[in-house]
C-alpha positions in Angstrom: -20.3 -57.6 31.4 -17.3 -55.9 32.9 -15.0 -58.7 31.5 -16.6 -58.3 28.0 -16.0 -54.6 28.1 -12.4 -55.1 29.0 -11.8 -57.4 26.1 -13.4 -54.9 23.7 -11.2 -52.1 25.0 -8.0 -54.3 24.7 -8.9 -55.2 21.1 -9.4 -51.5 20.2 -6.1 -50.6 21.7 -4.4 -53.4 19.8 -5.9 -52.3 16.5 -5.0 -48.6 17.1 -1.5 -49.6 18.0 -1.1 -51.5 14.6 -2.6 -48.7 12.7 -0.2 -46.2 14.3 2.9 -48.5 13.6 1.7 -48.7 10.0 1.4 -45.0 9.6 5.0 -44.6 10.9 6.3 -47.3 8.5 7.0 -49.8 11.3 8.2 -53.2 10.9 4.7 -54.4 10.4 4.0 -52.3 7.4 6.1 -53.6 4.5 6.4 -51.2 1.6 6.5 -52.2 -2.0 7.9 -49.8 -4.5 5.3 -48.5 -6.9 2.5 -48.4 -4.3 2.1 -44.7 -5.0 0.0 -44.0 -8.1 0.8 -40.4 -8.6 2.6 -41.1 -11.9 2.2 -43.6 -14.6 5.7 -45.2 -14.5 7.2 -46.8 -17.6 10.1 -49.2 -18.0 11.6 -47.7 -21.1 15.4 -47.7 -21.6 17.7 -44.6 -22.1 17.5 -44.8 -25.8 13.6 -44.7 -25.9 13.6 -41.9 -23.3 15.9 -39.8 -25.3 13.7 -40.2 -28.4 10.7 -38.8 -26.3 12.6 -35.5 -26.0 11.3 -34.7 -22.6 13.2 -34.4 -19.3 13.4 -37.6 -17.4 12.9 -38.8 -13.8 14.6 -42.2 -13.3 13.4 -44.1 -10.2 15.6 -47.2 -9.4 14.6 -49.8 -6.7 16.2 -52.9 -5.3 13.9 -55.8 -5.5 15.8 -57.8 -2.9 14.7 -55.4 -0.1 11.5 -56.7 1.5 10.5 -53.6 3.4 12.0 -50.7 1.4 12.1 -47.6 3.6 13.9 -45.5 1.1 11.3 -46.1 -1.7 8.6 -45.3 1.0 10.4 -42.0 1.7 10.3 -41.0 -2.0 6.7 -42.2 -2.6 5.2 -40.7 0.6 7.2 -37.6 1.2 8.3 -36.5 -2.3 6.4 -37.7 -5.3 2.9 -36.7 -4.1 3.9 -33.2 -3.1 2.1 -30.7 -5.1 5.2 -28.6 -6.1 6.8 -31.8 -7.2 3.8 -32.9 -9.3 3.8 -29.6 -11.0 7.5 -29.6 -11.7 7.3 -33.1 -13.2 4.3 -32.5 -15.4 6.2 -32.8 -18.7 8.6 -35.5 -17.7 9.1 -39.1 -18.9 8.5 -41.3 -15.8 10.9 -44.4 -15.7 10.9 -46.8 -13.0 13.3 -49.9 -13.1 15.0 -52.3 -10.9 18.7 -52.3 -10.1 19.3 -55.2 -12.5 17.9 -53.4 -15.4 20.0 -53.5 -18.7 18.7 -50.2 -20.3 20.5 -47.7 -18.0 24.0 -47.0 -16.9 25.2 -49.3 -14.2 26.7 -46.5 -12.2 23.2 -45.0 -11.8 21.5 -48.3 -11.1 24.0 -49.1 -8.4 22.9 -46.1 -6.3 19.5 -48.0 -5.7 21.4 -50.9 -4.1 19.8 -51.8 -0.6 17.0 -49.4 -1.2 16.0 -46.9 -4.0 17.5 -44.0 -5.9 16.0 -41.2 -8.0 17.5 -39.1 -10.7 16.3 -36.0 -12.5 17.7 -35.7 -16.0 17.6 -33.6 -19.1 16.3 -35.5 -22.3 19.8 -36.6 -23.3 20.2 -38.6 -20.1 22.4 -36.1 -18.2 21.7 -36.1 -14.5 20.9 -32.8 -13.0 20.1 -34.1 -9.5 20.2 -37.5 -7.8 19.4 -39.0 -4.3 19.6 -42.4 -2.7 20.0 -44.1 0.7 21.6 -41.8 3.2 21.0 -38.9 0.7 17.3 -38.2 0.5 15.8 -34.9 -0.6 12.9 -33.0 0.8 10.1 -32.2 -1.6 11.2 -28.4 -2.1 14.7 -29.4 -3.2 13.4 -32.1 -5.6 10.9 -29.7 -7.1 13.6 -27.1 -7.6 16.0 -29.4 -9.4 13.1 -30.7 -11.6 12.3 -27.2 -12.7 15.9 -26.6 -13.5 16.1 -29.7 -15.7 12.8 -28.6 -17.5 14.3 -25.2 -18.1 17.5 -26.6 -19.6 15.8 -29.4 -21.6 15.4 -27.5 -24.9 19.2 -26.9 -25.0 19.8 -30.5 -24.4 17.3 -31.4 -27.1 19.1 -29.1 -29.5 22.4 -30.6 -28.7 21.2 -34.0 -29.4 19.7 -32.9 -32.7 23.0 -31.4 -33.8 25.1 -34.3 -32.5 23.0 -37.4 -32.0 24.4 -39.6 -29.1 25.5 -43.1 -29.9 23.0 -45.9 -29.2 23.3 -46.7 -25.6 24.5 -50.2 -24.6 25.0 -51.0 -20.9 28.7 -51.8 -20.1 29.5 -54.7 -17.7 30.5 -53.6 -14.2 34.1 -54.6 -14.7 34.2 -52.5 -17.9 32.9 -49.4 -15.9 35.5 -50.1 -13.2 38.3 -50.3 -15.7 37.2 -47.1 -17.4 37.2 -45.2 -14.1 40.5 -46.6 -12.9 43.4 -44.1 -12.5 46.0 -44.0 -15.3 49.3 -45.8 -14.8 51.2 -42.5 -14.7 48.8 -41.1 -12.1 49.4 -44.0 -9.9 53.3 -43.5 -10.2 53.1 -39.8 -9.6 50.5 -39.1 -6.9 49.4 -35.4 -6.4 51.3 -33.4 -3.8 49.7 -33.4 -0.4 47.3 -30.6 -0.2 46.8 -30.2 -3.9 43.3 -29.7 -5.2 42.2 -32.9 -7.2 41.4 -32.1 -10.8 43.0 -28.6 -10.9 46.5 -29.9 -11.6 49.8 -28.7 -10.0 50.0 -25.0 -9.3 52.7 -22.8 -7.9 51.8 -23.9 -4.4 53.0 -27.4 -5.2 56.7 -26.1 -5.0 56.4 -25.6 -1.3 57.2 -28.2 1.3 54.2 -30.6 1.8 54.0 -29.6 5.5 53.4 -26.1 4.5 56.9 -24.6 4.9 58.9 -22.4 2.5 60.9 -23.8 -0.5 63.9 -25.8 0.6 67.1 -23.8 0.3 69.1 -24.3 -2.9 72.2 -26.6 -2.5 75.5 -24.6 -2.2 77.6 -24.7 -5.3 80.2 -27.4 -5.3 83.6 -26.5 -4.2 82.6 -23.7 -1.8 83.3 -23.8 2.0 80.7 -22.9 4.6 82.6 -19.7 5.7 82.9 -18.3 2.1 
């Protein structure tokens, strides 16, 4: 009887330990993106999302990751939160893999080795974005979603006035080429200490080490003691 009781207790401890590991997202609890059913996700492309005229939440996931802890963080800690649900009520919900052809590759690439999520206005302009190593808490996510919703009508008006070109995904090498520095920028690097993107100001005349301007060369023909 004592031996039987010991086996039952051991079995109960084992089951409790497994349940505890799963609740913590341990290695025994593989997470599949899309497990959370808070939203009805669609796979529409950017062109279709624009036509809907609503702000967009784009959820990207990497199908090569077997136990996606980044997706788990989004789906357990962010998406089901009440403030987030309220903020996303009028959104278009899009969930795609990193190899999808309907969205910009620079956004999809953020989901590599995990997952990424972007909040956008209806024209596809990102207002906020998060991915592996840069995950939000629910309050920040909800605040960004409310900001996108507030600015959505202005984005819709801009699209109505100047309709964007039909989106067609560029190849990765084309994106890299478009973002490469121009030849003249490579030949003439910014002065050390200059602020990127603001151009060269008066401070660029100073010595890179922070000293004063170098003395002007003495006029030719004059001696040191003149």
